[in-house]
C-alpha positions as CSV (number, residue, x, y, z in Angstrom):
1,M,-31.9,58.1,-84.5
2,L,-28.6,56.2,-85.1
3,L,-26.2,56.6,-82.5
4,H,-22.4,55.3,-83.7
5,I,-19.8,55.2,-80.4
6,G,-16.6,54.9,-80.4
7,I,-13.9,54.5,-77.8
8,D,-10.3,53.8,-77.6
9,D,-6.8,53.8,-75.7
10,T,-8.4,54.0,-72.6
11,D,-6.5,51.1,-70.9
12,S,-2.7,50.6,-70.2
13,P,0.0,47.7,-69.3
14,A,-0.7,48.6,-65.8
15,G,-4.5,47.7,-66.0
16,M,-7.6,48.7,-67.3
17,C,-9.1,47.4,-70.7
18,T,-11.1,49.2,-73.5
19,T,-13.6,46.3,-73.9
20,Y,-14.4,46.0,-70.0
21,L,-15.3,49.5,-70.2
22,G,-17.3,49.0,-73.6
23,A,-19.1,46.4,-71.8
24,L,-19.7,48.3,-69.0
25,L,-21.4,50.9,-71.0
26,Y,-23.2,48.6,-73.7
27,R,-24.8,47.3,-70.5
28,E,-25.7,50.6,-69.0
29,L,-26.9,52.6,-72.4
30,S,-28.7,49.3,-73.4
31,R,-31.6,49.9,-70.8
32,I,-32.3,53.3,-72.2
33,A,-31.4,52.6,-76.0
34,E,-31.9,50.1,-78.6
35,P,-28.7,48.2,-79.3
36,A,-28.6,48.0,-83.3
37,D,-26.0,44.4,-82.7
38,L,-23.9,43.6,-80.6
39,P,-20.6,45.8,-79.9
40,R,-18.0,45.5,-82.1
41,L,-14.2,45.2,-81.0
42,I,-12.1,46.5,-83.7
43,R,-8.2,45.2,-84.0
44,L,-6.4,48.4,-85.8
45,N,-2.7,48.2,-87.5
46,P,-0.7,45.7,-85.0
47,N,2.4,47.3,-85.9
48,I,2.1,50.7,-84.6
49,P,4.9,51.2,-81.9
50,Y,2.6,53.5,-79.2
51,K,-0.4,51.0,-78.7
52,T,-0.9,50.0,-75.5
53,R,-1.9,46.5,-75.8
54,G,-3.6,44.7,-78.6
55,N,-4.2,48.2,-80.4
56,G,-8.0,47.4,-80.1
57,A,-10.9,49.7,-80.2
58,V,-14.8,49.4,-79.2
59,A,-17.4,50.5,-80.7
60,M,-21.3,50.4,-80.4
61,T,-24.4,51.6,-82.0
62,F,-27.7,52.3,-80.7
63,E,-31.5,53.4,-82.1
64,A,-31.7,56.2,-79.6
65,D,-34.4,59.3,-79.4
66,E,-33.0,62.2,-80.3
67,D,-33.8,63.7,-76.7
68,L,-31.9,61.3,-75.1
69,I,-29.0,61.5,-77.3
70,P,-27.0,64.0,-75.1
71,A,-27.6,61.9,-72.0
72,I,-26.2,59.0,-73.6
73,K,-23.1,61.2,-74.6
74,D,-22.4,62.5,-71.0
75,T,-22.7,58.7,-69.6
76,V,-20.2,57.8,-72.3
77,I,-17.6,60.8,-71.2
78,S,-18.2,59.8,-67.4
79,Y,-17.5,56.2,-67.9
80,V,-14.1,56.9,-69.6
81,N,-13.4,59.8,-66.9
82,R,-14.0,57.7,-64.6
83,L,-12.3,54.3,-65.5
84,A,-9.7,55.2,-68.4
85,D,-6.2,54.9,-66.4
86,F,-4.9,58.2,-67.4
87,T,-1.6,57.6,-64.9
88,H,0.0,56.0,-67.7
89,E,1.9,57.9,-70.5
90,N,1.0,56.2,-72.9
91,T,-2.6,55.9,-72.2
92,N,-4.2,59.0,-74.4
93,P,-8.2,58.0,-74.5
94,G,-10.3,59.3,-77.6
95,I,-14.3,59.3,-77.8
96,A,-16.2,59.8,-81.2
97,F,-19.7,60.2,-81.8
98,L,-21.5,60.0,-85.3
99,E,-25.3,60.0,-85.7
100,G,-27.1,58.7,-88.8
101,E,-25.6,56.4,-91.5
102,I,-21.7,55.9,-92.0
103,P,-20.3,58.0,-94.8
104,E,-18.0,56.1,-97.0
105,E,-14.9,58.0,-96.3
106,L,-15.1,57.1,-92.6
107,R,-14.9,53.3,-94.1
108,E,-12.0,54.4,-95.8
109,F,-10.4,56.1,-92.9
110,S,-10.9,52.6,-91.0
111,L,-9.2,50.7,-93.1
112,K,-6.3,52.7,-93.4
113,A,-6.0,52.7,-90.0
114,L,-5.7,49.2,-90.0
115,R,-3.1,48.9,-92.3
116,E,-1.1,52.1,-92.7
117,H,0.3,54.9,-90.0
118,V,-2.5,57.6,-89.5
119,T,-1.9,60.8,-87.5
120,I,-4.3,62.7,-84.9
121,Q,-4.5,65.6,-87.5
122,E,-6.0,63.2,-90.0
123,A,-8.4,61.9,-87.8
124,E,-9.6,65.4,-86.9
125,R,-9.8,66.7,-90.7
126,V,-12.0,62.9,-91.5
127,A,-14.3,64.0,-88.2
128,R,-14.9,67.3,-89.5
129,E,-15.7,66.3,-93.0
130,V,-18.1,63.2,-91.5
131,G,-19.7,65.5,-89.1
132,A,-18.6,63.2,-86.2
133,E,-18.2,64.8,-82.6
134,Y,-14.8,63.8,-81.0
135,F,-13.4,64.4,-77.1
136,R,-10.1,63.8,-76.9
137,F,-8.0,63.0,-73.3
138,K,-4.7,64.1,-72.9
139,L,-2.8,63.9,-76.3
140,G,-6.2,62.3,-77.7
141,R,-4.6,59.8,-79.9
142,G,-7.1,57.4,-79.2
143,I,-9.7,59.7,-81.7
144,I,-8.1,57.6,-84.5
145,G,-9.4,54.3,-83.0
146,A,-12.7,55.9,-81.7
147,L,-13.4,57.2,-85.2
148,A,-12.1,54.4,-87.1
149,S,-14.3,51.1,-84.8
150,I,-17.3,53.4,-86.0
151,G,-16.7,53.4,-89.5
152,Y,-15.1,49.5,-90.0
153,P,-16.8,47.5,-92.5
154,L,-16.9,44.6,-90.7
155,K,-17.4,42.6,-93.7
156,R,-15.8,39.3,-92.5
157,F,-15.8,38.9,-88.8
158,T,-15.6,36.6,-85.8
159,Y,-16.5,36.5,-82.3
160,E,-14.7,37.0,-78.8
161,L,-16.5,36.4,-75.5
162,L,-15.0,38.3,-73.0
163,A,-15.7,37.1,-69.2
164,Y,-14.3,39.8,-66.5
165,R,-12.8,39.6,-63.1
166,K,-14.2,40.9,-60.0
167,P,-12.3,44.4,-58.9
168,E,-10.7,42.8,-56.0
169,N,-9.1,39.8,-58.0
170,W,-7.5,42.1,-60.1
171,G,-3.7,41.6,-60.4
172,T,-3.4,38.3,-58.8
173,P,-3.1,34.5,-60.9
174,R,-6.3,33.9,-62.9
175,R,-7.7,30.5,-61.7
176,V,-9.0,28.9,-64.4
177,N,-9.3,24.9,-64.8
178,V,-6.7,24.1,-66.8
179,E,-8.2,20.2,-68.0
180,S,-11.8,22.0,-68.4
181,V,-10.2,24.4,-71.1
182,F,-8.3,21.7,-72.8
183,L,-11.8,19.2,-72.5
184,A,-13.9,22.2,-74.0
185,D,-11.1,23.0,-76.9
186,R,-11.7,18.9,-78.0
187,W,-15.4,19.7,-77.7
188,S,-15.3,23.2,-80.1
189,Y,-12.2,22.8,-82.1
190,P,-11.7,24.2,-84.5
191,F,-15.3,26.4,-84.6
192,T,-13.6,28.1,-81.3
193,Y,-9.7,27.8,-82.0
194,D,-6.5,28.6,-80.0
195,N,-7.8,28.1,-76.7
196,V,-4.8,25.9,-75.8
197,D,-1.4,25.0,-77.4
198,Y,-1.3,21.0,-77.4
199,Y,2.7,21.1,-77.7
200,K,3.3,23.2,-74.5
201,R,0.5,22.1,-72.7
202,T,-0.8,25.3,-71.5
203,V,-4.0,27.7,-72.0
204,L,-3.8,30.6,-74.0
205,I,-7.4,32.0,-73.3
206,T,-6.1,33.9,-70.0
207,P,-3.9,37.0,-70.4
208,H,-1.3,37.6,-68.0
209,G,-1.7,41.3,-67.4
210,K,-3.3,43.3,-64.3
211,D,-5.9,44.0,-66.6
212,P,-10.1,43.1,-65.7
213,V,-9.8,40.4,-68.3
214,L,-10.6,36.7,-66.8
215,V,-10.5,34.8,-70.2
216,G,-11.0,35.4,-73.7
217,I,-12.5,32.4,-76.2
218,R,-12.5,33.5,-79.8
219,G,-14.7,31.6,-82.7
220,I,-16.8,31.6,-86.1
221,G,-20.0,30.2,-84.3
222,R,-21.6,32.6,-81.9
223,G,-23.6,29.7,-79.9
224,K,-20.4,27.5,-80.1
225,V,-18.6,30.4,-78.4
226,L,-20.8,30.7,-75.6
227,Q,-21.4,26.9,-74.9
228,T,-17.4,26.3,-74.7
229,F,-17.3,29.3,-72.3
230,E,-20.2,27.2,-70.3
231,R,-17.8,24.2,-70.2
232,V,-14.9,26.4,-68.6
233,K,-14.7,25.5,-64.5
234,F,-13.2,28.6,-63.0
235,E,-12.0,28.4,-59.5
236,E,-12.8,32.2,-58.6
237,P,-16.2,34.2,-59.3
238,V,-16.6,35.7,-63.2
239,A,-18.4,39.3,-62.6
240,F,-19.8,39.6,-65.7
241,Y,-19.1,38.8,-69.7
242,Q,-19.6,40.0,-73.4
243,L,-20.0,38.9,-76.5
244,Y,-17.9,41.2,-79.1
245,K,-18.4,40.8,-82.6
246,T,-14.6,41.3,-84.1
247,N,-12.1,42.0,-87.0
248,Q,-10.1,39.4,-85.3
249,N,-8.8,36.2,-87.3
250,T,-9.3,38.0,-90.8
251,D,-6.3,38.6,-92.3
252,D,-7.8,41.9,-93.3
253,H,-4.9,44.0,-92.4
254,L,-2.5,42.2,-95.3
255,V,-2.5,43.8,-98.4
256,P,-0.6,42.2,-101.4
257,K,2.5,44.5,-102.4
258,K,5.9,44.9,-104.1
259,I,8.6,45.0,-101.7
260,G,9.9,48.4,-102.9
261,E,6.4,50.2,-101.9
262,L,6.7,48.7,-98.1
263,K,6.4,51.6,-95.6
264,L,7.4,51.0,-91.8
265,Y,4.3,49.9,-90.4
266,D,2.8,48.3,-93.0
267,S,1.0,44.8,-93.1
268,A,1.6,43.5,-96.6
269,V,2.1,39.8,-98.3
270,V,5.1,40.0,-100.7
271,R,6.4,37.6,-103.3
272,G,10.3,37.4,-103.7
273,K,12.9,34.9,-104.3
274,V,15.2,34.3,-101.3
275,A,18.7,36.2,-101.6
276,G,20.9,34.1,-99.7
277,P,21.2,32.4,-96.8
278,Y,19.6,32.4,-93.5
279,W,21.8,33.9,-90.1
280,E,20.9,33.8,-86.8
281,R,21.0,36.0,-83.8
282,G,19.5,35.9,-80.5
283,R,17.9,33.0,-81.3
284,H,16.3,35.1,-83.9
285,V,16.0,34.0,-87.6
286,F,16.8,36.2,-90.9
287,F,17.4,36.0,-94.3
288,E,16.5,38.4,-97.2
289,L,13.8,38.3,-99.4
290,E,13.9,40.0,-102.9
291,D,11.8,41.1,-106.0
292,E,12.4,43.1,-108.9
293,T,11.5,46.4,-107.0
294,G,14.1,45.9,-104.0
295,R,15.1,43.8,-101.0
296,I,13.7,43.7,-97.6
297,R,15.3,41.9,-94.4
298,V,12.8,38.9,-93.1
299,A,12.8,37.5,-89.5
300,A,11.3,34.6,-87.6
301,F,11.6,35.9,-84.0
302,E,12.4,33.8,-80.9
303,P,8.7,33.8,-79.5
304,T,7.4,32.0,-82.7
305,K,9.6,28.8,-81.5
306,K,9.2,25.4,-83.9
307,F,8.0,28.2,-86.7
308,R,11.6,29.0,-87.0
309,N,12.6,25.4,-88.4
310,W,10.8,25.8,-91.5
311,V,12.3,29.0,-92.2
312,R,15.9,27.7,-91.5
313,K,15.1,25.0,-94.6
314,L,14.8,28.1,-97.1
315,L,18.0,28.2,-99.7
316,Q,18.7,30.8,-101.3
317,G,16.6,31.3,-104.7
318,D,13.3,29.8,-103.3
319,E,10.6,31.6,-104.6
320,I,8.1,32.4,-101.6
321,I,5.1,34.5,-100.4
322,A,5.7,35.8,-97.6
323,A,3.5,38.0,-94.8
324,G,3.9,39.9,-91.9
325,G,4.0,43.3,-90.4
326,V,6.9,46.0,-91.0
327,K,8.7,47.3,-88.5
328,E,12.5,48.1,-87.8
329,H,14.6,46.2,-85.9
330,K,17.9,47.6,-84.7
331,G,17.2,50.2,-87.4
332,V,16.9,48.2,-90.7
333,L,13.1,47.6,-91.8
334,T,12.1,44.1,-91.2
335,L,9.3,42.0,-91.7
336,N,8.1,40.0,-89.1
337,L,6.9,37.0,-91.0
338,E,3.3,35.8,-90.0
339,K,2.9,33.1,-92.6
340,F,4.6,31.9,-95.5
341,Y,4.5,29.6,-98.8
342,P,7.0,28.1,-100.9
343,V,5.8,28.9,-104.6
344,K,9.2,27.3,-106.7
345,L,11.9,25.4,-104.5
346,V,15.4,25.3,-105.9
347,S,17.2,21.9,-106.2
348,K,19.3,21.2,-102.9
349,I,22.5,19.2,-103.7
350,E,24.7,17.0,-101.5
351,Y,28.3,16.1,-101.8
352,R,29.0,12.5,-101.0
353,K,32.2,10.1,-100.5
354,P,32.0,7.5,-103.3
355,K,31.3,3.3,-102.6
356,C,35.2,2.0,-102.7
357,P,35.3,0.6,-106.4
358,R,37.2,-2.2,-105.2
359,C,34.7,-3.5,-102.5
360,G,32.1,-1.6,-102.1
361,G,33.1,-0.4,-98.9
362,T,32.7,2.6,-97.0
363,M,35.5,5.5,-98.1
364,K,37.1,7.5,-95.2
365,S,38.4,11.1,-95.6
366,K,42.0,11.7,-95.7
367,G,43.1,14.8,-96.2
368,D,43.3,15.2,-99.7
369,Y,42.2,11.5,-100.6
370,L,39.7,9.1,-99.6
371,K,40.5,5.5,-97.8
372,C,38.4,2.2,-98.2
373,K,37.4,1.4,-93.7
374,R,37.6,-2.3,-95.4
375,C,40.0,-3.3,-98.1
376,G,42.4,-0.2,-97.5
377,H,42.1,1.3,-101.0
378,R,43.0,4.7,-101.6
379,M,41.6,7.4,-104.1
380,P,41.9,10.5,-104.8
381,K,38.7,13.0,-102.9
382,K,36.5,13.5,-105.7
383,L,32.8,13.9,-104.0
384,I,29.8,13.1,-105.5
385,P,26.8,15.7,-106.0
386,V,23.8,14.0,-105.2
387,E,20.3,16.0,-105.3
388,V,18.4,15.5,-102.4
389,P,14.5,15.9,-101.4
390,R,13.4,19.4,-99.7
391,E,11.8,19.3,-96.7
392,L,9.4,21.9,-97.8
393,E,6.2,21.4,-99.4
394,R,3.9,23.6,-101.4
395,K,1.7,25.0,-98.5
396,I,1.2,27.4,-96.1
397,Y,3.4,27.8,-92.9
398,E,2.2,29.4,-90.3
399,V,3.6,30.8,-86.2
400,P,2.0,28.9,-83.7
401,P,-1.1,30.0,-81.7
402,D,0.7,31.6,-78.7
403,A,2.6,33.9,-81.3
404,R,0.1,34.5,-83.8
405,K,-1.1,38.7,-84.1
406,H,-4.8,39.1,-83.2
407,L,-5.8,39.6,-86.8
408,S,-3.7,36.8,-88.5
409,R,-6.3,34.0,-89.5
410,P,-5.4,30.7,-88.6
411,L,-5.3,27.8,-91.2
412,V,-8.1,26.1,-89.2
413,L,-10.6,28.8,-90.1
414,P,-12.1,29.2,-94.1
415,G,-10.1,31.4,-95.8
416,G,-7.1,31.1,-93.9
417,E,-5.1,30.9,-97.3
418,E,-6.8,33.5,-99.5
419,R,-4.3,36.2,-98.7
420,I,-1.3,34.1,-99.3
421,L,-2.7,32.3,-102.6
422,E,-3.7,35.8,-103.9
423,L,0.0,36.0,-105.4
424,V,0.4,32.9,-106.5
């Protein structure tokens, strides 16, 4: 009998990690049942405000004898009871079990949980209809991710190897040899990616919180991810590691929409025209985008760093395709920009002073007239319009690795441009 297990919302900003709990369970349950595949790390809607950290749920499937299923369920519940961080107000764990084949209705629910806002009541209704058993802890919001992780149709996937720390080191600075990470990245890129930021000379595979994760290495080749991990030198003991199959870096969260269709917490790709000049507030860059159905504010926030420079080069009337998540910023519905593609650019005109008609010298502005620096000739102040090249190209611009969402697909990977170019 196939038994599917989903777990979510066991972590908190103060510690713990659902992948850690899942990895321990996968090792424990593999002793008494046959795993159908690697465990799955499923990232859900990144825009939901009450997520704990990365909004990731864990699922695993086993081929198990029917008489062992009650013991397996008891083990899962015991692990969640023992390891979940119940002290944090935003930690509301959920567990789901489903026996047999996965119904299409559950797959549809999974994609909705990835792209839209889903309620606990919707999750409970779907669970009843597909015959899934579920367990709620506290508010039980985790049943949404638990069910969605079971039903997720993982047609496109990547891998992430997660190595975990010994408990006595949790909450202390992670000790990983920096140079070894750069060397490993140069050897494996682009089959593994987002390991380092070459511009800042920083390591990206180490998280910064109090959770048990030591490093996370992502890639499109299972063997390459493992080999890259072996090339990294650790200056603290590794407790164990687990390879996950995941929907990270697939862009599966992005859905083509009209601007007027956008709702709070959506992840979408829209095509429109820049409605006016950009403005800045607190190092964030904003502009408005419009199509025939409406208008929305678009933002490149400060953590996107040099990406903002490309946004600043957009002019009113430029037609672009923009991808990102819809949130509220200071009460205004805002598309948080992940990528954009200039489709059509308007002409850029600069007004320049003419050369001196007598000697060809440089003219200097003197109030309402121009005066030649060389010969002193004066003439009425009349500037000449000149079309200058635009600094933007017809290519996709994306945020840097350390600002990239878990689900956003880097352009270095095959298919990194698909969601954008669908609207060209």
